[in-house]
C-alpha positions as CSV (number, residue, x, y, z in Angstrom):
1,M,23.3,97.3,-189.3
2,N,21.9,95.7,-186.5
3,S,22.0,91.7,-188.0
4,P,21.6,89.8,-191.3
5,R,20.2,91.7,-193.9
6,T,17.0,91.0,-195.7
7,A,17.7,93.5,-198.5
8,T,21.5,92.5,-199.8
9,G,22.4,90.3,-197.3
10,P,25.9,89.3,-197.2
11,S,27.8,87.3,-199.4
12,T,31.5,86.3,-200.9
13,Q,31.2,89.2,-202.9
14,D,32.7,92.8,-202.3
15,P,30.3,94.5,-201.3
16,A,30.9,97.5,-203.0
17,A,30.3,95.9,-206.4
18,A,26.1,95.1,-205.1
19,E,26.0,98.6,-204.4
20,A,26.4,100.0,-207.5
21,V,23.9,96.8,-209.5
22,F,21.3,98.5,-207.1
23,L,23.5,101.8,-207.1
24,A,21.0,103.8,-209.9
25,A,17.3,102.8,-208.1
26,H,19.2,103.8,-204.1
27,L,19.8,107.3,-206.6
28,T,15.5,108.0,-207.6
29,L,14.6,107.3,-203.9
30,L,16.8,110.0,-202.3
31,T,15.8,112.4,-205.0
32,P,12.7,113.8,-202.3
33,L,15.9,114.6,-200.5
34,D,16.8,117.8,-203.1
35,V,20.2,117.4,-201.5
36,R,22.8,120.6,-202.6
37,P,25.6,122.9,-202.2
38,G,26.2,123.2,-198.4
39,D,23.9,120.7,-197.1
40,V,24.6,118.6,-193.5
41,V,22.9,115.1,-193.7
42,A,23.4,112.0,-192.2
43,D,23.2,108.3,-194.2
44,I,22.4,105.7,-191.8
45,G,23.2,102.0,-192.6
46,P,25.8,103.3,-195.7
47,G,27.9,99.5,-196.6
48,A,30.3,100.2,-198.9
49,G,28.9,103.7,-198.7
50,A,28.1,104.0,-202.8
51,V,25.1,106.5,-201.3
52,T,27.7,108.0,-199.1
53,I,29.3,108.3,-202.2
54,A,26.4,110.5,-204.2
55,L,25.6,112.2,-201.1
56,A,29.0,113.5,-200.6
57,R,29.0,114.8,-203.9
58,A,25.8,117.1,-203.6
59,V,27.1,119.1,-200.1
60,G,29.9,119.8,-202.3
61,D,33.3,121.0,-200.9
62,T,31.0,123.0,-198.3
63,G,28.9,120.4,-197.0
64,R,29.3,117.5,-194.8
65,V,27.6,113.6,-195.0
66,Y,27.8,111.9,-191.9
67,A,28.2,108.0,-192.3
68,V,26.1,105.9,-189.0
69,D,27.3,102.2,-189.0
70,N,27.7,100.4,-185.9
71,D,30.1,98.1,-188.2
72,P,33.8,99.7,-187.7
73,A,33.5,97.7,-190.7
74,M,32.2,98.9,-193.1
75,L,32.5,102.7,-191.2
76,D,36.0,101.8,-192.5
77,A,35.0,100.7,-196.2
78,V,33.0,103.8,-196.2
79,A,36.2,105.6,-196.2
80,R,38.4,104.0,-198.0
81,S,35.4,105.0,-201.1
82,A,35.4,108.5,-200.2
83,R,39.0,108.9,-200.4
84,E,38.5,106.9,-203.3
85,A,36.4,109.1,-204.7
86,D,38.1,113.1,-203.7
87,V,35.5,113.3,-201.0
88,A,36.2,112.0,-197.6
89,D,36.9,115.7,-196.1
90,R,33.3,115.2,-196.9
91,V,32.2,112.5,-194.8
92,R,32.2,111.9,-190.7
93,L,32.2,108.5,-189.7
94,V,30.5,108.1,-186.1
95,R,30.7,104.7,-184.6
96,H,27.0,103.6,-183.3
97,D,24.0,101.6,-182.8
98,L,19.6,102.7,-183.4
99,E,19.5,100.5,-181.3
100,D,20.8,102.9,-178.2
101,G,18.8,106.5,-179.9
102,P,19.1,108.0,-182.3
103,P,23.3,108.6,-182.9
104,P,25.3,111.5,-181.5
105,I,25.0,113.8,-185.3
106,P,26.8,117.5,-183.2
107,E,24.0,119.5,-184.9
108,P,21.0,120.0,-187.4
109,V,20.3,118.3,-190.5
110,S,19.1,118.8,-193.4
111,A,17.7,115.1,-194.5
112,V,18.9,111.5,-193.3
113,W,18.9,108.7,-195.8
114,S,18.2,104.9,-195.1
115,A,18.6,101.7,-196.8
116,A,17.5,98.2,-194.8
117,C,17.9,99.2,-191.3
118,V,15.9,100.6,-189.4
119,H,14.1,97.2,-190.0
120,H,16.8,95.2,-188.1
121,T,15.8,97.4,-184.7
122,R,13.3,96.5,-181.7
123,D,11.1,99.3,-181.8
124,W,11.0,100.8,-185.6
125,A,9.3,103.0,-184.7
126,A,11.3,104.6,-181.9
127,A,14.4,104.5,-184.7
128,V,12.2,106.4,-186.6
129,A,11.2,109.5,-183.9
130,G,15.1,109.3,-183.5
131,L,16.2,109.6,-186.9
132,A,13.2,112.9,-187.4
133,R,14.7,114.2,-184.6
134,L,18.4,114.4,-185.7
135,L,16.3,117.3,-188.8
136,R,16.9,120.6,-188.7
137,P,12.6,122.7,-189.6
138,G,11.7,121.9,-193.0
139,G,14.3,119.0,-193.9
140,V,13.8,115.4,-194.5
141,L,13.8,111.6,-193.7
142,C,13.5,109.6,-196.7
143,L,13.8,105.6,-194.9
144,A,14.8,102.3,-198.3
145,E,12.7,100.3,-197.0
146,G,10.5,97.2,-198.5
147,G,10.1,96.5,-201.9
148,L,9.3,93.4,-204.5
149,P,10.5,89.9,-204.2
150,T,13.4,89.9,-206.6
151,R,13.0,87.2,-209.3
152,C,16.1,85.7,-210.8
153,L,14.9,82.1,-212.5
154,P,12.7,81.0,-213.8
155,W,9.2,79.3,-212.7
156,D,10.3,75.1,-213.5
157,T,14.8,75.5,-213.5
158,G,14.9,72.5,-214.9
159,V,16.3,71.2,-211.5
160,G,13.5,70.4,-208.2
161,R,10.2,71.1,-208.2
162,P,9.0,74.5,-210.7
163,G,8.9,77.0,-207.7
164,L,12.0,76.7,-206.8
165,E,12.3,80.5,-206.0
166,V,9.2,81.6,-205.0
167,R,9.3,79.0,-202.1
168,L,12.3,80.9,-201.1
169,D,11.1,83.7,-201.2
170,E,8.2,81.5,-198.1
171,A,11.5,80.1,-196.7
172,H,13.5,83.5,-196.2
173,N,10.4,84.7,-194.8
174,R,10.1,81.8,-192.1
175,W,13.5,83.2,-191.3
176,F,13.4,86.5,-190.5
177,T,10.3,85.9,-189.2
178,D,12.3,83.7,-186.7
179,W,15.5,86.2,-185.6
180,F,12.5,89.0,-185.4
181,D,11.0,86.9,-182.1
182,Q,14.0,85.5,-180.6
183,H,14.2,89.9,-179.8
184,T,13.6,90.1,-176.8
185,G,11.8,93.4,-176.4
186,Q,10.7,93.1,-180.7
187,A,7.7,96.2,-180.8
188,R,5.0,94.8,-183.5
189,Q,4.2,97.7,-186.1
190,T,0.9,98.1,-186.8
191,G,0.7,100.0,-189.7
192,G,3.5,100.7,-192.0
193,W,6.5,102.7,-193.1
194,V,3.9,105.8,-194.0
195,D,2.4,106.1,-191.0
196,L,6.0,105.9,-188.7
197,L,6.5,108.8,-190.1
198,A,3.4,110.7,-189.4
199,D,3.7,109.3,-185.6
200,A,7.7,110.7,-185.4
201,G,6.0,113.9,-186.1
202,L,6.6,115.0,-190.0
203,V,4.6,116.1,-193.4
204,D,4.2,115.4,-196.2
205,V,4.8,112.5,-195.9
206,S,4.7,110.0,-199.3
207,S,6.7,106.6,-201.1
208,R,7.6,105.9,-203.9
209,S,9.2,102.7,-205.8
210,A,12.4,102.6,-207.6
211,L,12.3,99.1,-210.3
212,V,15.9,97.7,-210.9
213,D,15.3,95.0,-214.7
214,V,17.9,93.6,-216.1
215,P,17.0,91.8,-218.0
216,A,18.7,88.8,-219.6
217,P,21.4,88.1,-220.9
218,L,23.4,90.2,-218.0
219,P,26.5,91.2,-217.4
220,D,29.2,89.6,-215.9
221,H,29.1,92.3,-213.1
222,V,25.6,92.5,-212.6
223,R,25.1,88.2,-213.0
224,A,27.9,87.6,-210.1
225,T,26.2,89.5,-207.5
226,V,23.0,87.8,-208.4
227,L,25.1,84.4,-207.5
228,A,25.9,86.0,-204.4
229,E,22.9,87.8,-203.0
230,L,20.7,84.1,-203.8
231,A,23.9,81.8,-202.0
232,A,23.3,84.8,-199.3
233,R,19.3,84.0,-199.4
234,V,20.0,80.7,-199.6
235,G,22.4,80.3,-197.3
236,R,20.0,82.0,-194.0
237,A,16.8,80.4,-195.7
238,R,18.1,76.7,-195.6
239,P,17.0,76.1,-191.4
240,F,13.4,76.3,-193.8
241,L,13.6,74.8,-196.6
242,T,12.2,71.7,-197.7
243,D,15.2,68.5,-198.5
244,E,14.2,68.6,-202.0
245,D,14.7,72.4,-202.1
246,A,18.0,72.5,-200.3
247,A,19.1,70.2,-202.8
248,A,18.0,71.8,-205.3
249,W,19.5,75.1,-205.0
250,A,22.8,74.1,-204.2
251,R,23.4,72.5,-207.5
252,L,22.4,75.9,-208.8
253,L,24.5,77.5,-207.1
254,D,27.3,74.8,-207.1
255,P,30.0,76.7,-210.0
256,A,30.9,72.3,-210.2
257,D,27.8,70.9,-211.3
258,P,25.6,71.4,-215.1
259,A,23.8,72.8,-213.2
260,W,25.1,75.3,-211.6
261,A,22.6,79.5,-212.7
262,G,25.9,80.7,-213.5
263,R,25.1,79.9,-216.9
264,R,22.7,80.2,-217.7
265,T,20.9,82.6,-220.2
266,D,18.3,83.5,-218.7
267,L,19.3,84.4,-215.3
268,A,18.1,88.2,-214.8
269,L,17.5,90.5,-211.8
270,L,14.1,92.4,-211.1
271,T,12.8,93.9,-208.8
272,A,11.6,97.2,-207.0
273,L,12.7,99.1,-204.5
274,S,10.3,101.7,-201.8
275,S,11.3,104.6,-199.6
276,H,9.6,106.8,-197.6
277,R,9.7,110.5,-196.5
278,G,8.6,112.3,-194.5
279,R,9.3,116.4,-193.8
280,A,10.3,117.6,-190.8
281,P,7.4,120.7,-189.8
282,E,8.8,124.7,-190.1
283,A,9.3,126.8,-187.6
284,G,6.8,128.7,-186.4
């Protein structure tokens, strides 16, 4: 929402197709929101709108979903998804950057969902506190942030030195740390997401994780997502890769190369996504 995404980064693939691969895990993570017909909810950083549509179906004809993003292209994608799913009358588009404070939603909401968005802001604590202020008494804020590194390839791919994907994780972390350090006014956090939720005044704070496990051989649509995600991660991490590792990734990501990962029968998708939730205290 405010920077290159670190979870499912930009790629040449249709964002909606990539979201579909991770949708089941996201639906598991947002279960604690307990969205019901007639509820008013907010989706902060909705991407192409896969979760927005799920929320719109859950709130029914009498509910509303506010989809908040600072990227007009993403809001257009959400609008298109809502029309195709026949729930456009339940979705309200809000263009807003979390750096400017909480979104201007005109009514208290019963649930706020945000996936891989808050960590793009300069002050995570301020962003979490702002989202918490959107809640009505008893409302729930759920942040999908963090998890485990994704594993798609074997330790030894036969290209370059073994451990290629592990070193990509390290290089990608250096990229994000460098991005973090370059932002003026970036606030350091001394605790985890559950601490930020508690510090925002929320109660019953907890975390949960969902496994994404698609073993080899991959279906074609998952294979396309995995290849696009690897390309996006390598593209961001390239300045921090050794020349040897960069050359190995170039071969693995080149469809014209005999070593192209798209031809591998052992390409897989294994990761875990985490979410952290807290509830606004009841009035009185």
